N, C-alpha and C positions, 0 to 999 in steps of 0.2 A: 500905635497900631499900623500905620501905613508904611513902616520902614521895611516891611518883609512881604513876601507874596502871599502868606497865610493871612497877613493882616488885610491885604487888599481884597482877598477872597471873601474874608469875614464881611468887609463893608460893602461888597457886591452882593453878598447873599442876602444882607438886610435890606439894601436898596431894591433888589428884585424882588424880595417877599413883599415890600411895601407896593411896589408897582402891581403885583398880582392881586392884593387885598382891594387896592383901588379899582383895578378893572373889574373884578367880581363884584365889589360893594358899591361903585358909584358908576361905572362905565356900563354894565349890564343893565342895572335898574332904569339909566336915562335911556338906554336903546330900546327896552322893552315896555316901559312904561310912559314914557314921553315921546317914544317913536323918533329919536334923535340918534342916528346911527354913526354919526361922526365922534360920539363919546368913545365907543370902543374902537374906531379906526385910530384915533389918536392914542389913547391908552394902551391899545392893543401892540401898536408899532412901537412904542416906548418899552413895554414888557417884553416884547419879542426881541427888541435889541439886548435888552438887559440879560435876557435868558440865554441868549448865545454867548454872551460874555461870561456869564456864570458858568455854562458848561465848557467852555474853553479854559477858563481859570480851575475848574474842577479837575479837569484833564491833567494840567500842568502841575497843580499841587499834588494831585494823586502820584504822580510820577515823581517829583521832586521830593516828597516826604515819604515815599515808598509804602503808602497805603495799601492795603489789601483791595483787592478787588470788589469783596463784599462790602467794606467800608464805602468805596466810592459809590457803587451801585446804591447802597441804602441813602446816601446823601442825594443821589439824583432822584430816586423814587419819592422820597419825603418832600423834595422840592415841589412837587405837584399837588401837595396838599395845602389849603389854603392856610396860612399861619405856620406851616412846616419849615420854612427857612428861618424863623425865629428860634424853633425847636433845634434845629441843625446847630445855630450859632452858639446857644445855650449848651446843649449837652454834648455835640461832638467837636466844635472847633475852640471852645474856649479853653479846654483843657490840654490843648497841644501847645 
């Protein structure tokens, strides 16, 4: 899986999706229910870094694989939806 750029992109897609779910499902409730802002600071920083890596790899893989702009844009937009990254991996990337 990690021997190709697409394999690394699939890996980062899943890791970034997990960080997003953790941020929304754990970090946000801790911040607003328990009034501990550090949870979102830590999880948000990790998620932000992984999202930047995700976007850079998306651009690189799109150019290398000659994906259409529509496919690249769809992957980018779906990544903003919670659990969207898992759909990206399952529906779009697994078949390439």
